[in-house]
C-alpha positions, 0 to 999 in steps of 0.5 A: 189765771185759768180758762174753762172752755166748755164744748156742748156736744150731742152726737159729735163723734166725727166732728170732735175727732177733727176739732178737739185736737184743733182746739187743744192745740190752739189753747196751748198757744195762749198765755193761760192754763186751761181746762176743756170740758166736753159736755155729752148731752146723751149722744147715741153715737161714740162722742164719749169714747172720742173724748176719753181716748183724746183725754188720755194722758191730758188731765185738763180735759174732762167729760161730763155726760148725761145718759139721756139727751136733755138739751144744750142748756141742760148740759151747759148748766151741768158743765158750768157747775163744774168748771174751775176757771176764773174765766169760763166760756163755751164754743160750739163743737164744730168751731164754726165760730172762730177759736181765735176770737177767744183772746179778744173774748177774754180781753172784753171780760176785762172790760165787762162781766160777760163777753159774747161774739155777735153775728150782727156787730159791725165788723162781723164776718158771717158765712150763713146762707141768706135764709138763715141770715133772715131768720137770725135777724128776725129772732134778734129783733123780736128778742129785743123788742119783747125783753128790751135788751139792747144786745145785737145777738143772743144766740151766737155759739161763743160766750164768755163769763167771769166765774163769780158772774156765772155762779150768780146767774146759773141758779136762776136759769130755767130753760134747758134747751136752745133758749138757755143763753137768751134767758141768761143774757136777759137776766144778766141785763136785768141785774145790771151786769155789763155785757160786751159784744165783739164781732163774730167770725162765723165759718160755714158749718161742715154739717148743720142740724138746723132745720130752718122752718121747724127750728125757727117756729120753735124758737119764736114759740119759745121766746113767747113762752119765755116772755110770759115766764119772766113777765109773771116774775119767775 
């Protein structure tokens, strides 16, 4: 069995210099063959060069790049199209989501079709500022209310899928930005795929591009637009 690990990245050169060797070394300790696919979403720094340098002599590291930024969902879609693994997952580039959850995620895929780390599951440990915890909780509550999907978390940056499930869902996903995984989970639930949540371990981010007021407004506005699209039967 092979594992595909996708790392979506935008201007993450400094971060990947630290985390890419760390992730690679950890995956080598696991009992599965693996590939790492770094998705470079039109970065304006040297993200691509960092990956190319590290991949020399390592055939199981691949770089997928867009010339222009299209959004996290866009680069994830492209990377999943190219992933070869029987199990496929993505993890945030800064590894703020604990990489040692990967075996638990794979174990959950033996019990279901999709496995997600959840910041709101019992036993989760989350090092977020209070304001971000409040906005995260608000997003989850609104999403559950709008779409009637009984999940605790839609946005945590560690999710895993069986290959056949991802192949089935991917053509129906339209959002190319931050609501990509929310749309995917909603449509997976409506197709009766079994989604298993495991408690997340979230470390403090060394740097964050999150702007609480702006991004919270964008996410809530995006949720309402997504609800309208799905209700129209798109």
